[in-house]
N, C-alpha and C positions, 0 to 999 in steps of 0.2 A: 159468708153473704159474698166473697171473692167466686166462689163455686155459681153463685144465682148470675154474678154477674158473667165472669165467661161463656155461660151456657148460652143467655141472651144475645151476647155477641155474637157467639156460632150462629143461632138463631137468626140474626140479622143476616149474617154473608152468605148462608144457606139460601132463605127466602132470595136474596137477589142471585145467587146462581141458579137457583130452580126457577124464577123468573125469566130469567134469560133464556133458559134452556127450553122453555115450553115456548115463549114465543118464538124463537126461531125455527120449531117444529110446525107452530100453528101456520107462521109467515111462509112455510114452504108450502104448505096446504091451499092455502087461499092466494099463493104467486100463480098456485099452477090454474087458479083460476083466470084470475087478473088477467094473464097472457094465454089464455086459450090451450094448455097443454094437456087437459085432461083425456081429450080424444085418443084411444087407443092405449092410454097409460096405462101400465101394471106397477104395482104397489110392491115389490118382491122383497125378499130377503136382505139382497145383497144391497137395494135402496134403503132400506130400511138403517142396515149399517152404518152405510155411509150417511147417511140424515142424523143417526145416533152421534157419530163422530164429529161430524161438524158444527151440531150445536152442543158438544161439549167445547170445542175450544171457541166457538162463540161465548158461551158462556164464561169460559176463564177470561175471555176477554174484557168483557163487562165488569164481572168481579176484579181484576186488574187497574182497570181506568175507575170504578168509583173507590179505590183504595188512593191512587194517585192524585186525586180529585179531594182527597180529605172526607170522604163520604163513612167512612169506619172512624174517624176520631172522635172520641166523645160522646158515643152513642147512646148513655144516660142520660143525655140534658136536649135531646132530640124536641121539635114540637111536628106533629103530623101534616099540619099545613106547611108547614118552613120542608118537609123534607118534599111534600109534593112538588113545590114549585123550584125546590133543586133538583128535583129527579126530571124534570121537563126541560131544562136547560142541558145537563150533563146526557139524557138520553138522545138529546139535537144531535151532541157534537158525536156520542160514538155510534148513532145512525149513519151520519154523514161519513165518518172513517169507514165504517164495514160499507156503504153504497158506493163509494171510490174504490175502493181495493176489491171489494167482492161482486158488484153485481153492476157496475157500471157497463162493463166490455163482454156480460154475458150474452150469450147467442139467442136465447130465447127471446131476448127483448128486441123489438123491430123497429120503435121510434119511441121520441122524448114524450109522449105522452105517455105511453106504459113506465117511463123511468119517474116519472111523475107519480104514476099508483105507486109503485112498486116503493119508493124510498115512503112514500105517506102512510102507505100499510103498513110497515114494519116498524114505522118509528109510533105511531099509535097502535100497535099490537104491544110494542116492548115497554111504552111508558104505561100503558094500563095495567098489566099484567104485573109489572112491578111495583106500581103504586099500590095494587092492592094487597100484596104480599109484603111490601112493605109498610104499608099502612099497619096491615095486623101484627107485624113484626114489634114495630113501635108503640102499637096499643099496648101489648104485653109487657114490653118494659115500664111504660108508664103505669099500669098496674102493681108491677111489683115494687114502684117506688112508690105509690097511695098506700100499699099496704105496710110499708115501710122494710120489706125485706132488703129493699136497695137502699142505700142513704147515705149524706156525705157528710162527715164529720166537721161542725163548722165552727170557727172560734169567732165572737165578735170585739173588735178594738174598739172599746171606748167605755164610758164610764159615768155617763153625765145623764140628763135625762134624755136626751137624744137617742143615747144607745136602747136607754129602755123603750121605746118610743118604735125604732126598729125592730126590737124584739118581740113585741108583742105583735108588729106587724106582719113579721115575718111569719111568725106562730100561728098568724090567724090567715093570710090570702096567698103562703106560697109551701103549701104542704106537697102541691104538686111539684117542686124541686127539688123535692127531698133533702132537705138542708135540716141536719138534726144538731141543736145546737149544744155544745158543749161544754161552755164555759165564755168568762167575758177575761180581756187582757186592758187593765186599767189603765188611763193614761190621763197625768196628773195625781196630784195628792186627793181627789175630792171625789167621791164613790157616791153614787145615788143608794139608797137603802132599800128602796123596792127592786133594784136591777140584783144588788148583791143577794136576797131574797130568796130571788128564782133561779138564777144562774151563781155558779161558783166562778171566783176569781182566780184566774191559774196563772197570776205571774204578770208582770209590767210587760209593756208593749215591747222593751227593749230587749225583752229574751222570746222576743217570736220567731226566729228559726231554731232555738231549741224546744220551745213549747209546740210547735207543727210537727218538730219529728218526734216527739215523746208524746203526744196526742194523735198521731198519724192523722193530722190534721190537713182535710182534701179541700175547704174553702174558707176564706178568711174575709170579713165583713168588715169593712172600714167606717162606724157611724160615729165621725167625729165633722165639726162643724168645717163646710168646703172651704171657708175662708182663712182654713188654717192651713194655708200652703205647704208650708216649713216643716209642718208635722207630717203633713201628710207624704211629702218628699220623703223624711225621712222613715216613716214607716213602710213606703215602696222598696226603698234600697235596703232595709230587711229583710224583706222579702225576697227581695232580689235571689234566685238561684234555688227557693223552696220550690218544691213541686204543686203547691198547695195554688187554687184559682184564687184569685183576688177581685173583689168587688168593693166601688164606693158610691155613697150617695153623693146623687149632683145634686149643685144650684140652680137657682132660677137662671143665672146669666148662662149656664152651660145649657139648659133649657132651652133658653131664646133662639141660641147659636145653633141649635139642633144638632149637638155632637152627644147628647143623648138617645141612645138607641136602644133597644127593649126587646130580648126576644121571647116574650108571653104578653098579651093583652092585658093580661092582670095580675096584680101583685106591687110589691114594693119595686119602683125604680132603681135601677142600679145599673152605675158604670161596670162595663165588664172591662178588666186591666188586659190588654192584648195578651194570648198566651204563645199563639203559632202566629211564626214572624211572616212565614212562607207558607203556601200550598206543597204539600207529599209532592207535586211533580216538579216543582220547581227545588225541593231542597235536592231530589236525587240530581235533577238535571244540575246542579250548580256544582254538584260533588263532582258530576261525572266531566263537567267543565274543567274543573281545577285539576283531577287527574290526568286526561289527555293532553289539555292545555302545557299542563307542566312536564310531565312527558317527552312531549313535541319539543316545547322549550329548550329541551336539559338536551335534549339527541341536536335539534339543529343548529343548537347556539354553542355548539361544545367548543369552536375554535376560539369564541369570544369570552369564554371561560378560562381555556387555554392563557390566550395572551393578556388577561386580566392578572392573571394569579402571577403570570411570571412578569410582568410590571409593579403587584405587589412588593415581590421579593426582592426586586430591584430597589424599588423606593426606600426602606428603611429596614435594617434586622429585623426578624422576626417569622412568625407563620406566617401561612397566606390566609386563610380562614381565621375569624372572630367567633367564640362562639358563648353565648353570654345567656341566664335564667330570666325567662319573659313568665308572664302569666296567662294561660290563655283561655279558652271556653270553659264555663262554671268553675271558674279561680283556678284551674290546673295548670301546673307551671311545665315547661316547657325550655329546652335548649335552642334557642335562635341558631341561625349561623349568616353569618355576614364575610365580603370580604374583607379585611383589616384594613381602616383606612387612617387608624392612627398608632402613635407610638406606643410599643410595648409597654411601656411604663405608664399610659397614657390617665388611668386610675388607679395610683397608688397612693393619690390622698383621701380614696373614698369616691363614691359614684357621683356624678356629676355631668351636666346637659351640657350639648355643644352649643356651642356660636358660631356668627359668620365669622368672625377671628381668633378662632378658636387655636391656640400653637402647638396643641395635640395632634392635630390633623396634619398629615404629610400632604406632600404636594398632589402627589399621586391622587390621596387619597381625597383631596376639595375636590378634583377635575370628577371623580366617580362619586360623589356624593351630587352634584352638578346634573348629570345625567344619569343619578338611579345605580350605576354600575355593582355599588358595594351591596345592593338589596339582591341582586342577581342569584346567589346560593339559599336563596329562602324558597324557590321553587319546592327546594329537597323538603323542607319540612312542609311546604304544600302538598307534597306527593306524600308525604307517610300521613298528613291528617292533622299537624298540629294548627296549620292557618290555610287560608284560603287566598284566592288572587284579592278579592277585593273584601274588605272589612276593614273595621277599627281597627292600626296598630296598636301591638303588645308594647305595655309598658313592665319597666321593673317593679316588684314589690315596693323595693325603697321609694319610687315616686308614689305609687299607687296609695301609701300610708297618708303621703301630705294631700294627695288629692281629694280622697275621700273626706279630710278633716273638713276642705270647702262646698266640696260639693257630693256628698253622699250616692246623689246619683250615679257617679261615674261606673259603680256595680253594674249597672244596665247594660254596660256592653259587650260585658263575660256573657249574655247570652247569645252570643254568637263566635265562630271562629275569628281569630284577627286575620288579619289580612296584608298581603305586599304591600297592598296600595288602600287609600282610604280616601272618604270625602273630605274628611279634618284636615287630610295631607295634602288634597288640590286646592281645597279652598282656603284655608290657613298655612298652611307651609309646617315645616318641624319649628315644634316647641324650646325658646331657650330657658325657659323660668317655668313652674308650677303654675304661675297666673295663666302663663301661656297656656298652658295645657288644660288647664279649666277653660280657659276661652275656645279654646280649640275644640272642646267635648260638643260642645252646640252641633257642632257639625257630623259628628259621631251618631248624635242621640237623634239627630234630623236625618240619617243616613238608616238607622234601624227602623226608625216610626215608618219610613217610607221602602222598606226595604223588599226588591223585586230584582229580575234579572236585566229590566230594562235599565233600572238605577246603578247596577253594576256596570253595564256598558257605558253609560254615561261616565261614569266615573273612570274606566279603563280611557274613552276618550281624553278627557283631562289630562289623565296621568301622560299618553303618549304627548299631549301639546307641548305638557314641562318638561320632557324630556327632550324633546327638538328644539324646544327653546333654550335647554338649557337652565331651566329656573330653581334646579333645585338647590339643597345647601345641607 
């Protein structure tokens, strides 16, 4: 099946590449007509060579653009209508870029009316040719799904009548989605006998991460009463970090609020838990900003680092830097680096959170914390890829173990790189107790659910305001 999937993926990319290639060549000929350049024009081998070269370059541009906006993410669950609507928007963006970079200063264009004709002709040619070839490619994928050559191993979470009804409805109306039920994970002690007769029980929902790995599950459908918010929260926390897509049945209240969005016109209404927090281009741009920004800051602020290092050394005996293990993206540990702000024996009694009047903090360390100087070495962590400039603050495993007992959804933060600064830190500040860490968590969850480069910029502005006012601690 993996070979079939790979072939379909290549076919879609090839369709877009070929469409862009053909569209540019057709546009070349149409443009000669629009600009009245056919008189005395000879289509020589040299012209053909140049045209082919430029067409290949343009086709590469379009393929990269589609990849950056996420057109090649999850190609096996696309709808033809949705693809055409998205293509109309992306084609407009790409046509504008090409127009302003290649066509605007063209000597053959003599007036603005010709500009309008040129742009419209290229946009329509590219859109229609790409729409036809992409529709063919998507239809091919959908045929493979309907024939069960491509399918997604699916696990049902639930064990009552609702789970049974959900199984029947998905079997009856959602064949086009390619879901292949491999079993169910019981919730509670009661199991509907009819459900057990049709699907095998694979193990308690509390073993979900292990079940996803063992059964190679690609889709999890949570079929329990939507009013069971705490149980749903626990299930989502267990599934955090697994590769499976997660869907959940909506309740009437969510429908009335308009928060239920369906990707397909027919079938069981399911809320798709958000998988991709950022478009591909924003993911790449965020990382570029992290690397370039960190490198420039480390270079330009070298005198600040030197001065701070000297002051740390003079403030108390011990090393200049302090390294500590924290938990980062996908739960992977890393060593965070900071300027030492405490005495060297600060944690001889075990891990402890700092407070406003913490006697473990040196006088210089207290000042560093107010203006966040102690955090500056973490730009090295950003450069290495352990962290980002903006993201939830990383914590130690010791405190994470305590937090998840109260708030299992804390694992949600591990979907992204931790950051030098965060919405939780600027809106709430440093936490002195586990209870305060849980309270601060809502701001970091809010950041992740509204994650964007614009949000990062706002968090940075808040951080600069706190630094200038000296309100850190």
